C-alpha positions in Angstrom: -16.3 15.0 -34.3 -14.1 12.6 -32.1 -17.2 10.6 -32.0 -16.9 10.2 -36.0 -14.2 8.3 -35.3 -15.4 4.9 -34.4 -12.5 2.8 -35.6 -9.8 4.4 -33.8 -8.4 2.6 -31.4 -5.9 4.5 -29.5 -6.0 7.9 -28.8 -2.7 9.2 -27.0 -2.2 13.2 -25.6 0.0 12.0 -22.6 2.2 14.7 -21.7 1.0 18.3 -23.4 0.6 20.6 -20.1 -1.4 22.7 -22.8 -4.8 20.6 -22.3 -7.4 21.7 -20.4 -10.9 21.7 -18.7 -12.7 18.4 -19.0 -12.7 15.6 -21.5 -15.2 15.7 -24.1 -18.5 13.4 -23.9 -17.5 13.1 -27.6 -15.3 10.2 -26.4 -18.3 8.1 -25.5 -18.9 7.2 -29.5 -15.1 6.1 -29.9 -16.6 2.4 -29.0 -13.6 0.9 -30.8 -11.0 2.2 -28.0 -8.4 0.0 -26.6 -6.2 2.4 -25.0 -6.8 5.9 -23.9 -4.2 8.1 -22.8 -4.7 11.8 -21.2 -1.8 11.3 -18.5 -0.1 14.0 -17.5 -2.2 17.2 -18.8 -4.4 19.7 -16.7 -7.6 18.1 -17.4 -10.1 18.8 -14.6 -13.9 17.9 -13.3 -15.2 14.2 -12.4 -13.5 11.4 -13.9 -15.2 10.6 -17.3 -17.8 8.4 -16.8 -18.1 7.6 -20.1 -15.4 4.6 -20.2 -17.6 2.2 -19.0 -19.4 2.5 -22.3 -16.1 1.8 -24.1 -16.4 -2.0 -23.9 -13.2 -2.9 -25.9 -11.1 -0.3 -23.8 -8.1 -2.1 -21.4 -5.9 0.5 -20.6 -6.9 3.8 -19.2 -4.2 6.4 -18.3 -5.8 9.4 -16.5 -2.8 9.9 -14.1 -0.6 12.7 -13.3 -3.8 15.6 -13.8 -6.6 17.4 -12.0 -9.4 14.8 -11.6 -11.6 14.7 -8.9 -15.1 13.3 -7.7 -15.7 9.6 -7.1 -13.8 6.8 -8.6 -16.0 5.8 -12.3 -17.7 2.5 -13.3 -15.2 0.8 -15.2 -16.3 -1.1 -18.4 -15.5 -5.4 -17.9 -12.4 -5.4 -20.3 -10.2 -3.2 -18.3 -6.6 -4.5 -17.7 -4.5 -1.6 -16.9 -6.4 1.2 -15.0 -3.8 4.5 -13.9 -5.6 7.3 -12.1 -2.6 8.0 -9.8 -2.1 12.1 -8.8 -5.3 13.3 -9.1 -8.0 14.6 -6.8 -10.0 11.2 -6.6 -12.2 11.1 -3.7 -14.8 9.2 -2.0 -14.6 5.3 -1.3 -13.2 2.1 -2.9 -16.9 0.6 -3.1 -17.0 -2.9 -3.4 -19.1 -2.5 -7.0 -15.7 -1.0 -8.2 -13.4 -4.2 -7.2 -16.3 -6.4 -8.6 -16.8 -4.6 -12.4 -13.2 -5.7 -13.7 -12.7 -8.5 -11.1 -11.4 -10.5 -13.8 -9.6 -8.7 -16.2 -7.8 -5.8 -14.5 -4.7 -6.1 -13.9 -2.7 -3.2 -12.7 -4.7 -0.9 -10.7 -3.3 2.2 -9.5 -5.0 5.1 -7.7 -2.4 6.2 -5.5 -2.0 10.1 -4.5 -5.6 11.3 -4.5 -8.3 11.3 -1.5 -9.9 8.4 -1.4 -10.9 7.5 2.5 -13.3 5.0 4.2 -11.8 1.1 4.7 -10.4 -1.2 2.1 -12.9 -3.1 0.9 -13.1 -7.1 1.6 -14.3 -6.8 -2.3 -10.5 -6.5 -3.1 -10.1 -9.7 -2.9 -12.4 -10.7 -5.9 -9.3 -9.0 -8.1 -8.3 -12.2 -8.4 -6.0 -11.1 -11.9 -4.5 -7.8 -9.8 -0.8 -8.1 -10.5 0.2 -4.9 -8.9 -2.4 -2.3 -6.5 -1.1 0.8 -5.3 -3.5 2.8 -3.0 -0.9 4.9 -1.5 -0.8 8.1 0.1 -5.0 8.5 0.4 -7.0 8.7 3.0 -7.8 5.0 4.0 -8.7 3.6 7.8 -9.6 0.7 9.0 -7.7 -2.7 9.1 -6.2 -4.1 5.7 -8.4 -7.2 4.7 -7.6 -10.7 5.1 -9.2 -11.4 1.4 -6.2 -9.6 0.1 -4.8 -13.3 0.4 -6.9 -14.7 -2.1 -4.7 -12.4 -5.0 -2.7 -15.1 -6.0 -1.1 -13.4 -9.5 -0.6 -10.0 -7.2 3.4 -9.1 -7.2 3.4 -6.0 -5.6 0.6 -4.5 -3.2 1.3 -0.5 -1.5 -0.7 1.1 1.0 1.6 3.1 2.6 0.8 6.8 3.4 -2.5 6.3 4.7 -4.5 5.6 7.7 -4.5 2.3 8.0 -4.0 0.1 11.0 -0.7 -1.6 10.5 -1.2 -3.7 13.8 -0.8 -7.6 11.9 -0.2 -8.4 8.3 -2.4 -10.5 6.7 -2.6 -14.0 8.0 -1.1 -16.1 4.5 0.3 -12.9 2.9 3.5 -14.8 2.8 2.3 -17.7 1.1 1.2 -15.2 -2.1 3.2 -17.2 -4.5 3.9 -14.6 -6.7 4.3 -11.5 -4.4 7.9 -9.4 -4.4 7.2 -6.8 -2.3 4.5 -5.5 -0.2 4.7 -1.8 1.8 1.8 -1.8 4.6 0.5 0.7 7.1 3.5 3.0 7.7 5.4 2.9 11.0 5.1 -0.6 10.8 5.2 -2.4 7.5 6.2 0.2 5.0 9.6 -1.1 4.5 10.4 -2.9 1.5 10.4 -6.5 2.0 11.9 -7.9 -1.0 12.0 -11.3 -1.5 14.7 -13.8 -2.8 15.7 -14.1 -6.7 14.8 -17.7 -5.9 11.8 -17.9 -3.7 12.7 -19.3 -0.3 8.8 -18.8 2.1 10.7 -19.2 5.3 13.2 -16.1 4.8 10.3 -14.4 3.9 8.0 -15.3 7.1 11.1 -14.8 8.7 11.4 -11.0 7.6 7.7 -10.5 8.2 8.0 -11.5 11.8 10.8 -9.5 12.3 9.1 -6.3 10.8 6.5 -7.3 13.5 9.2 -7.5 16.2 11.1 -4.2 14.9 7.9 -2.3 14.6 9.2 0.0 16.7 11.0 0.1 20.3 9.3 -0.1 23.5 9.2 3.4 25.0 8.8 3.8 28.7 7.5 7.1 29.9 9.9 8.5 32.6 9.5 8.1 35.8 9.9 11.2 37.8 11.6 11.4 41.5 9.6 11.5 44.6 9.2 14.9 46.3 10.5 16.9 43.7 13.9 15.2 43.6 14.3 15.1 47.2 15.4 12.3 49.3 12.3 10.1 49.8 11.6 9.4 53.6 14.3 6.1 53.8 17.3 8.9 52.9 17.3 7.3 49.3 16.7 9.0 45.8 13.6 7.5 44.1 15.2 5.3 41.4 16.2 5.9 37.9 13.6 5.1 35.1 14.1 1.4 33.8 15.7 1.8 30.5 13.5 -0.5 28.0 15.1 -4.5 27.1 17.5 -4.1 24.4 16.0 -5.0 21.1 17.6 -8.4 21.4 15.8 -9.3 24.2 12.6 -8.8 22.5 12.9 -11.3 19.8 11.3 -15.0 20.3 13.7 -17.7 21.9 14.2 -19.7 18.3 15.5 -16.1 16.7 18.3 -16.1 19.7 19.1 -19.3 19.3 19.7 -19.5 15.3 21.5 -15.9 15.7 18.8 -14.5 13.1 20.3 -17.5 9.9 18.0 -17.8 7.0 17.2 -14.3 7.8 18.0 -11.4 4.1 20.5 -9.6 5.3 19.4 -6.7 6.2 17.6 -8.1 8.8 21.3 -9.3 9.7 22.4 -6.4 9.8 19.7 -4.8 12.1 19.7 -8.1 14.4 24.2 -7.3 14.5 23.3 -3.9 16.2 20.7 -5.0 18.3 23.7 -7.3 19.8 26.1 -4.5 20.4 23.5 -2.2 22.4 24.7 -1.8 25.7 22.7 -3.9 28.2 20.6 -2.6 30.9 22.3 -2.6 34.7 20.2 -5.2 36.6 
C-alpha cells in the first residue's frame, strides 16, 4: 500500500513508541520521498537497505531505535543522516564515506557498536558540517584526512578506543571548526573557539590540552631492606614527587604567563602555579 504513494515527499512517525518490528520493504516504492523520519520508536532488524534506492531522499532519521547490522548504502542526494542510539555494528567502510561525499552535511552515528579504524576516506566528505562518531568501539589513530573537512563545525569522536596521542596536524586551521572532542583522556574537553576567531588562541588551547593530557605519575619507590636502615645508616630517600604542572610548560608559555589563552586555560595555569613546589 505504501508503495502506491509514489508522490509522497515526507513521512514522519517519530516518537511513536508502539511502532516496532522491521521497516516494510514497500518503502522502497516511495521514490519521491525527500524526508523519512522514524526516530524514537522500537523498530528493529537490519538498517533498511532500500534507502539507497530513494534517489530524492535528503533527510534520513532512524535514531533511537534498535536497528542492527552494518551501515547501509546511502543515496547520493542525502544531506542529513541520523543513526544515533541504535545497535549498528561493523566498520565504517570507505564506500560509506564516498557515496554521499559531496552532499552529506550532518552525520550522526553515535552510541552504536561500530568498530575498527576511522577510514582515511572520511576526509572525502567535504560537505560535512557535523560529524558524531562518539561512544562506539572505534580504534586506531584519528586520520590526518579530517583536516580536509573545511566546512566542519563540530567533530565528536569521544568515547571510543582511539589513540589520542596527537591532535591531527592542521586541525586548528579549519576555518569553521567550533569544537573538537577527541579521544577520552586526552582532548575530550570542550574546545570552544572565541566568537571572534583567533587562530593563535585556538592553537594555544590545543597545545595546552597536550601538556595537561594527564599528570606524570611516578611509581612509588620502596625503602631499602623493607624500611630498615641501609648500609650507610640512613633510610632510603622518599620517592621523588612529580614536577609541578607549570614546570612542564614550554619556556615561552611560562614567560608570557599564558597571556592570550582562553579563560579556562588561564585558570588552570593559575592553579598549577599555586601547587606546592618540590623540595630540592
